[in-house]
N, C-alpha and C positions, 0 to 999 in steps of 0.2 A: 631474451625477454619477449613476452607476448605483445601483441598489438594492443595499444591503448584504445579503450572504447571510444574516446573522443575522436579517434581517427577512423573509426568504422564508417564505411561508405553509407550504410543505411541509417546511422544515427541512433540505433537501438541498443538495448542491453544485450549481452551475451547470455545464453541460457545457463551457462555454468558459473556466471558471476555470483558472488556472495549475496544472498538474500533475494535473488530473483525468482519469482514465481511465474511459471508458464500457465496461462489460462487455456481452456480448450480451443479457443479461436486462434491461438498462437501468440496473442499479445503477451509481452513480458513486462512485469511490474516489479520494481524493487521495493521490498520492505526493509526497514532499518530501525534500529534503536539509536536515538540521538545521544545517549550517554556514552556510547562507544565512539571513539574517534574515527573519522572517515579516513580510509586508506588514501594517502596522497597520490598514489598511482591509479586509484579507481576513477572512473569517469564521474563527472558531475551530472545530475539530472538536468533536463531542460525544463521540467516542471515538477513541483512537489506539493504534496498536501501534508500539512503538519497537524497532528491530532493532539492538542495540548490544552492544559487548563489555563494557560496564559499565553499571551502573544509571543511568538518565537522571535529570536534575533534575526536581523536581516541576513540574507544570503545572496550570492551573486547570480542566482537563477530565479525565474518566476516561481512564486509559490502562493498557496492559499492556506489560511489558517482556519481550522475548525475548532471552536471552543468545545473541548472534549476532556473533562477531568479524568484523572487516572482512576481505573477500575470502574468507570461509569459509562454512560452513553452520551452521545452528542447533545449539547444544550438545545440546539435548534435542529430538529430532525428534517425539516424541509430543506434547510441550507445544506445539511449533511448529504441528503440524497442528491441534490443538485451538484455538489462537489464530487461525489462518487461517480455520477453519470459523466461529468466532464472528464474526470480522471480516466475512466474506462475508454471514452472516445479518444482522448489524447494519446493513450497508450498504443493505439494502432500505428502511429508513426513518430512517436517521441519517447525519450527516456524519462519515464515517470516514476517518481518515488513516493511512497506512503510511509510516514514515520511518526512515532511517538517516543517517549523517553526510553522505554525498555525494548520496544520493537515486538511485543508479543500480544498483549491484550487488545489495545485500541487498534494497533496496526493489523493484527490478525483478524479482528472484527471487520475492519475496512476491506481487507483483502478478501474475506469470505463474501462480503456484499458485492465486491467486484466480480467474484466468481459467479454469483447469482446473476448479475447483469450479463455475464458471458454465457449463460445457459446451464450452469450447474444447478440442480434442484436445491432449494433453500435448505431442506433437511439434510443434504449431503455436503453443503459448502464448508462447514467447519472441518469435517474429516478431510476434505479436499485440500484445504489450506494447511492442516496439520501434516498431511502426507508430503506436500510439495514445498512447504516453506519452513515451518517450525512446529515440532510435535507438541509444544506447549501453547500454541497460538489460541487466542480467544479464551480468556482466563476466567470469566465470571459467568454465573447462570444467566444474568440479565443480558450480557453480551451475546451469549448463545441464543437467547430468545429473540434478540434484536435481529440476528441473522435469519432465524427461522421465519420471522414475520416480514423480512425484506423481500420485495418482489422485483422481478426482472423487467 
């Protein structure tokens, strides 16, 4: 059996771990759909951002909730930007997770915005996330537009 991530000396995700996207800087961020049960052998994040239409249940790690209804955009774009900047910063030395119910639309949109913060041109960020995370990520035209307008 392989090494549990919780036991890794650097405290980060492994590049081959399920749902983990490598950004150009080398930062690793896990995207996840909350509808799917978490593998009990998988590591827990040290910090998470939950993109949901309602307050998420409590979890044993630090998290931030962004009010972000399914198939839509964040209710508060200023708060969303601040949360994404914090997420990107923390991913440098923490296990950071971004998640919504299905793990594709809102999660993919947030991951694409994180890619923009990491230097990927906004017009290429959706393709970057689809290639490195999930080919169906960023589901709606307005989510794609949100990423195109997001600046690093």
